[in-house]
N, CA and C atoms as an extended XYZ file, in Angstrom:
285
Properties=species:S:1:pos:R:3:atomname:S:1:resname:S:1:resid:I:1 pbc="F F F"
N        22.873       15.197       64.248 N   UNK     1
C        21.633       14.793       63.883 CA  UNK     1
C        21.044       15.400       62.697 C   UNK     1
N        21.206       16.457       62.543 N   UNK     2
C        20.673       17.242       61.304 CA  UNK     2
C        21.275       16.699       60.070 C   UNK     2
N        22.788       16.571       60.217 N   UNK     3
C        23.353       16.034       59.084 CA  UNK     3
C        22.989       14.585       58.660 C   UNK     3
N        22.689       13.866       59.668 N   UNK     4
C        22.144       12.516       59.433 CA  UNK     4
C        20.666       12.516       58.738 C   UNK     4
N        20.011       13.449       59.138 N   UNK     5
C        18.655       13.504       58.653 CA  UNK     5
C        18.688       14.092       57.163 C   UNK     5
N        19.601       14.904       56.896 N   UNK     6
C        19.838       15.489       55.521 CA  UNK     6
C        20.464       14.235       54.659 C   UNK     6
N        21.385       13.525       55.191 N   UNK     7
C        21.943       12.330       54.550 CA  UNK     7
C        20.919       11.391       54.160 C   UNK     7
N        19.928       11.162       55.047 N   UNK     8
C        18.864       10.218       54.913 CA  UNK     8
C        18.062       10.695       53.783 C   UNK     8
N        17.528       11.825       53.915 N   UNK     9
C        16.687       12.504       52.683 CA  UNK     9
C        17.470       12.383       51.501 C   UNK     9
N        18.849       12.787       51.483 N   UNK    10
C        19.668       12.613       50.132 CA  UNK    10
C        19.456       11.270       49.616 C   UNK    10
N        19.631       10.242       50.441 N   UNK    11
C        19.676        8.886       50.141 CA  UNK    11
C        18.369        8.381       49.568 C   UNK    11
N        17.173        8.913       50.304 N   UNK    12
C        15.971        8.572       49.901 CA  UNK    12
C        15.675        9.041       48.333 C   UNK    12
N        16.061       10.355       48.121 N   UNK    13
C        15.939       10.892       46.831 CA  UNK    13
C        16.907       10.154       45.758 C   UNK    13
N        17.845        9.638       46.187 N   UNK    14
C        18.855        9.000       45.265 CA  UNK    14
C        18.087        7.528       45.041 C   UNK    14
N        17.465        7.009       45.915 N   UNK    15
C        16.813        5.770       45.661 CA  UNK    15
C        15.555        5.946       44.709 C   UNK    15
N        14.817        7.074       45.084 N   UNK    16
C        13.688        7.431       44.311 CA  UNK    16
C        14.128        7.630       42.764 C   UNK    16
N        15.162        8.252       42.560 N   UNK    17
C        15.692        8.601       41.360 CA  UNK    17
C        16.025        7.374       40.596 C   UNK    17
N        16.887        6.460       41.276 N   UNK    18
C        17.175        5.230       40.667 CA  UNK    18
C        15.810        4.427       40.351 C   UNK    18
N        14.922        4.159       41.190 N   UNK    19
C        13.634        3.608       40.778 CA  UNK    19
C        13.009        4.140       39.513 C   UNK    19
N        13.019        5.542       39.466 N   UNK    20
C        12.446        6.253       38.444 CA  UNK    20
C        13.216        5.947       37.151 C   UNK    20
N        14.643        5.868       37.327 N   UNK    21
C        15.371        5.533       36.061 CA  UNK    21
C        15.063        4.098       35.746 C   UNK    21
N        14.770        3.207       36.442 N   UNK    22
C        14.568        1.835       36.054 CA  UNK    22
C        13.140        1.835       35.450 C   UNK    22
N        12.246        2.683       35.864 N   UNK    23
C        10.932        2.712       35.166 CA  UNK    23
C        11.082        3.270       33.877 C   UNK    23
N        11.956        4.239       33.807 N   UNK    24
C        12.155        4.931       32.293 CA  UNK    24
C        12.663        3.961       31.419 C   UNK    24
N        13.611        3.314       31.999 N   UNK    25
C        14.450        2.369       31.072 CA  UNK    25
C        13.409        1.269       30.599 C   UNK    25
N        12.505        0.811       31.523 N   UNK    26
C        11.409       -0.286       31.147 CA  UNK    26
C        10.454        0.273       30.023 C   UNK    26
N        10.161        1.567       30.329 N   UNK    27
C         9.225        2.296       29.385 CA  UNK    27
C         9.851        2.297       28.032 C   UNK    27
N        11.271        2.651       27.995 N   UNK    28
C        11.891        2.878       26.737 CA  UNK    28
C        12.014        1.492       26.019 C   UNK    28
N        12.306        0.423       26.814 N   UNK    29
C        12.250       -0.867       26.252 CA  UNK    29
C        10.868       -1.250       25.606 C   UNK    29
N         9.780       -0.920       26.336 N   UNK    30
C         8.412       -1.149       25.927 CA  UNK    30
C         8.120       -0.473       24.489 C   UNK    30
N         8.652        0.989       24.611 N   UNK    31
C         8.466        1.822       23.277 CA  UNK    31
C         9.277        1.014       22.209 C   UNK    31
N        10.423        0.537       22.437 N   UNK    32
C        11.165        0.024       21.404 CA  UNK    32
C        10.578       -1.075       20.749 C   UNK    32
N        10.028       -1.965       21.538 N   UNK    33
C         9.161       -3.120       21.095 CA  UNK    33
C         8.004       -2.726       20.364 C   UNK    33
N         7.234       -1.680       20.724 N   UNK    34
C         6.135       -1.202       19.949 CA  UNK    34
C         6.789       -0.669       18.740 C   UNK    34
N         7.756        0.033       18.576 N   UNK    35
C         8.259        0.558       17.289 CA  UNK    35
C         8.665       -0.430       16.463 C   UNK    35
N         9.352       -1.663       17.004 N   UNK    36
C         9.616       -2.709       16.098 CA  UNK    36
C         8.406       -3.373       15.508 C   UNK    36
N         7.287       -3.493       16.361 N   UNK    37
C         6.108       -4.118       15.904 CA  UNK    37
C         5.351       -3.196       14.735 C   UNK    37
N         5.543       -1.911       15.019 N   UNK    38
C         4.906       -0.980       13.874 CA  UNK    38
C         5.861       -1.053       12.769 C   UNK    38
N         7.044       -1.197       12.759 N   UNK    39
C         8.002       -1.452       11.658 CA  UNK    39
C         7.529       -2.554       10.782 C   UNK    39
N         7.265       -3.715       11.494 N   UNK    40
C         6.991       -4.958       10.855 CA  UNK    40
C         5.697       -4.764       10.196 C   UNK    40
N         4.665       -4.025       10.810 N   UNK    41
C         3.443       -3.824       10.203 CA  UNK    41
C         3.481       -2.973        9.126 C   UNK    41
N         4.347       -2.040        9.140 N   UNK    42
C         4.558       -1.068        7.834 CA  UNK    42
C         5.222       -1.764        6.740 C   UNK    42
N         6.188       -2.754        7.067 N   UNK    43
C         6.873       -3.650        6.075 CA  UNK    43
C         5.741       -4.473        5.457 C   UNK    43
N         4.879       -5.161        6.145 N   UNK    44
C         3.801       -5.806        5.526 CA  UNK    44
C         2.876       -4.936        4.553 C   UNK    44
N         2.544       -3.846        5.071 N   UNK    45
C         1.637       -2.979        4.398 CA  UNK    45
C         2.302       -2.535        3.050 C   UNK    45
N         3.750       -2.336        3.083 N   UNK    46
C         4.455       -1.986        1.960 CA  UNK    46
C         4.378       -3.082        0.984 C   UNK    46
N         4.362       -4.307        1.443 N   UNK    47
C         4.388       -5.591        0.471 CA  UNK    47
C         3.052       -5.601       -0.128 C   UNK    47
N         1.935       -5.393        0.729 N   UNK    48
C         0.594       -5.290        0.254 CA  UNK    48
C         0.297       -4.308       -0.901 C   UNK    48
N         0.984       -3.226       -0.656 N   UNK    49
C         0.772       -1.980       -1.496 CA  UNK    49
C         1.510       -2.279       -2.964 C   UNK    49
N         2.675       -2.876       -2.700 N   UNK    50
C         3.451       -3.328       -3.915 CA  UNK    50
C         2.606       -4.467       -4.714 C   UNK    50
N         1.926       -5.436       -4.012 N   UNK    51
C         1.219       -6.429       -4.726 CA  UNK    51
C        -0.061       -5.668       -5.291 C   UNK    51
N        -0.640       -4.800       -4.566 N   UNK    52
C        -1.800       -3.973       -5.285 CA  UNK    52
C        -1.397       -3.230       -6.548 C   UNK    52
N        -0.256       -2.650       -6.465 N   UNK    53
C         0.224       -2.036       -7.681 CA  UNK    53
C         0.443       -2.876       -8.783 C   UNK    53
N         1.248       -3.890       -8.493 N   UNK    54
C         1.294       -5.003       -9.555 CA  UNK    54
C        -0.001       -5.428      -10.225 C   UNK    54
N        -0.918       -5.679       -9.305 N   UNK    55
C        -2.300       -6.152       -9.847 CA  UNK    55
C        -2.901       -5.031      -10.603 C   UNK    55
N        -2.797       -3.735      -10.316 N   UNK    56
C        -3.311       -2.723      -11.030 CA  UNK    56
C        -2.696       -2.698      -12.463 C   UNK    56
N        -1.344       -2.774      -12.444 N   UNK    57
C        -0.743       -2.651      -13.687 CA  UNK    57
C        -1.108       -3.864      -14.552 C   UNK    57
N        -1.258       -5.000      -14.021 N   UNK    58
C        -1.518       -6.404      -14.763 CA  UNK    58
C        -2.938       -6.001      -15.327 C   UNK    58
N        -3.917       -5.710      -14.505 N   UNK    59
C        -5.387       -5.336      -14.842 CA  UNK    59
C        -5.337       -4.283      -15.959 C   UNK    59
N        -4.551       -3.411      -16.030 N   UNK    60
C        -4.356       -2.222      -16.895 CA  UNK    60
C        -4.015       -2.978      -18.193 C   UNK    60
N        -3.063       -3.727      -18.162 N   UNK    61
C        -2.387       -4.418      -19.304 CA  UNK    61
C        -3.486       -5.147      -20.114 C   UNK    61
N        -4.184       -5.912      -19.121 N   UNK    62
C        -5.358       -6.732      -19.605 CA  UNK    62
C        -6.360       -6.120      -20.299 C   UNK    62
N        -6.886       -4.895      -19.663 N   UNK    63
C        -7.882       -4.150      -20.111 CA  UNK    63
C        -7.528       -3.592      -21.522 C   UNK    63
N        -6.219       -3.037      -21.508 N   UNK    64
C        -5.944       -2.568      -22.895 CA  UNK    64
C        -5.826       -3.390      -23.957 C   UNK    64
N        -5.469       -4.862      -23.629 N   UNK    65
C        -5.548       -6.025      -24.487 CA  UNK    65
C        -6.960       -6.190      -25.021 C   UNK    65
N        -7.956       -6.263      -24.183 N   UNK    66
C        -9.366       -6.339      -24.339 CA  UNK    66
C        -9.741       -5.284      -25.277 C   UNK    66
N        -9.397       -4.055      -24.871 N   UNK    67
C        -9.745       -2.938      -25.684 CA  UNK    67
C        -9.429       -2.974      -27.088 C   UNK    67
N        -8.113       -3.405      -27.335 N   UNK    68
C        -7.599       -3.452      -28.597 CA  UNK    68
C        -8.233       -4.649      -29.304 C   UNK    68
N        -8.468       -5.675      -28.689 N   UNK    69
C        -9.223       -6.690      -29.368 CA  UNK    69
C       -10.466       -6.297      -29.990 C   UNK    69
N       -11.290       -5.645      -29.023 N   UNK    70
C       -12.643       -5.044      -29.314 CA  UNK    70
C       -12.536       -4.071      -30.392 C   UNK    70
N       -11.694       -3.144      -30.184 N   UNK    71
C       -11.452       -2.158      -31.327 CA  UNK    71
C       -11.292       -2.779      -32.726 C   UNK    71
N       -10.149       -3.727      -32.660 N   UNK    72
C        -9.973       -4.422      -34.023 CA  UNK    72
C       -11.164       -5.229      -34.586 C   UNK    72
N       -11.905       -5.763      -33.613 N   UNK    73
C       -13.138       -6.662      -34.076 CA  UNK    73
C       -14.164       -5.459      -34.694 C   UNK    73
N       -14.168       -4.405      -34.041 N   UNK    74
C       -15.214       -3.226      -34.625 CA  UNK    74
C       -14.910       -2.931      -35.822 C   UNK    74
N       -13.467       -2.631      -36.016 N   UNK    75
C       -12.883       -2.287      -37.356 CA  UNK    75
C       -13.215       -3.330      -38.453 C   UNK    75
N       -13.128       -4.589      -38.006 N   UNK    76
C       -13.361       -5.636      -38.905 CA  UNK    76
C       -14.793       -5.801      -39.229 C   UNK    76
N       -15.696       -5.501      -38.365 N   UNK    77
C       -17.123       -5.465      -38.632 CA  UNK    77
C       -17.599       -4.262      -39.516 C   UNK    77
N       -16.978       -3.241      -39.195 N   UNK    78
C       -17.165       -1.912      -39.990 CA  UNK    78
C       -16.593       -2.249      -41.474 C   UNK    78
N       -15.528       -2.870      -41.585 N   UNK    79
C       -15.034       -3.062      -43.033 CA  UNK    79
C       -15.983       -4.094      -43.638 C   UNK    79
N       -16.321       -5.057      -43.091 N   UNK    80
C       -17.419       -6.046      -43.652 CA  UNK    80
C       -18.661       -5.436      -43.956 C   UNK    80
N       -19.274       -4.627      -43.017 N   UNK    81
C       -20.352       -3.793      -43.377 CA  UNK    81
C       -20.280       -2.879      -44.596 C   UNK    81
N       -19.159       -2.268      -44.570 N   UNK    82
C       -18.770       -1.348      -45.792 CA  UNK    82
C       -18.778       -2.110      -47.100 C   UNK    82
N       -18.226       -3.274      -46.993 N   UNK    83
C       -18.040       -4.132      -48.232 CA  UNK    83
C       -19.562       -4.591      -48.628 C   UNK    83
N       -20.368       -4.923      -47.674 N   UNK    84
C       -21.733       -5.266      -48.026 CA  UNK    84
C       -22.526       -4.201      -48.462 C   UNK    84
N       -22.259       -3.019      -48.028 N   UNK    85
C       -23.030       -1.845      -48.583 CA  UNK    85
C       -22.722       -1.565      -50.000 C   UNK    85
N       -21.249       -1.771      -50.374 N   UNK    86
C       -20.954       -1.630      -51.734 CA  UNK    86
C       -21.331       -2.626      -52.734 C   UNK    86
N       -21.568       -3.862      -52.110 N   UNK    87
C       -22.144       -4.920      -52.965 CA  UNK    87
C       -23.602       -4.659      -53.159 C   UNK    87
N       -24.302       -4.258      -52.132 N   UNK    88
C       -25.670       -3.953      -52.205 CA  UNK    88
C       -25.885       -2.867      -53.268 C   UNK    88
N       -25.063       -1.809      -53.243 N   UNK    89
C       -25.288       -0.697      -54.170 CA  UNK    89
C       -25.167       -1.308      -55.655 C   UNK    89
N       -23.999       -2.097      -55.688 N   UNK    90
C       -23.826       -2.587      -57.043 CA  UNK    90
C       -24.712       -3.473      -57.429 C   UNK    90
N       -25.428       -4.391      -56.705 N   UNK    91
C       -26.613       -5.248      -56.933 CA  UNK    91
C       -27.795       -4.370      -57.300 C   UNK    91
N       -28.071       -3.257      -56.577 N   UNK    92
C       -29.152       -2.550      -56.868 CA  UNK    92
C       -29.044       -1.801      -58.210 C   UNK    92
N       -27.738       -1.270      -58.602 N   UNK    93
C       -27.692       -0.777      -60.051 CA  UNK    93
C       -27.752       -1.929      -60.974 C   UNK    93
N       -27.375       -2.957      -60.743 N   UNK    94
C       -27.424       -3.969      -61.743 CA  UNK    94
C       -28.763       -4.704      -61.963 C   UNK    94
N       -29.634       -4.578      -61.073 N   UNK    95
C       -30.966       -5.226      -60.967 CA  UNK    95
C       -32.041       -4.229      -61.243 C   UNK    95
């Protein structure tokens, strides 16, 4: 009888271990799904970051173009003003 009681306890422990093993496998499966979902979210965020980087590069290029046009326009205005000043000085000397 003692042997039977020990055997029953051992069998109970084995069943508990198998049940626990099944729960662990389920938990691992759930974690794998969560990791896959996180990987997908990271991939989406990588895409968004790449788009933002491209937008920033495009904006920077456009801003440089605007700056260059404004700078060129200012140079043109400065040259025109300088020419007018020279003409005014010539006119002042001649009149």
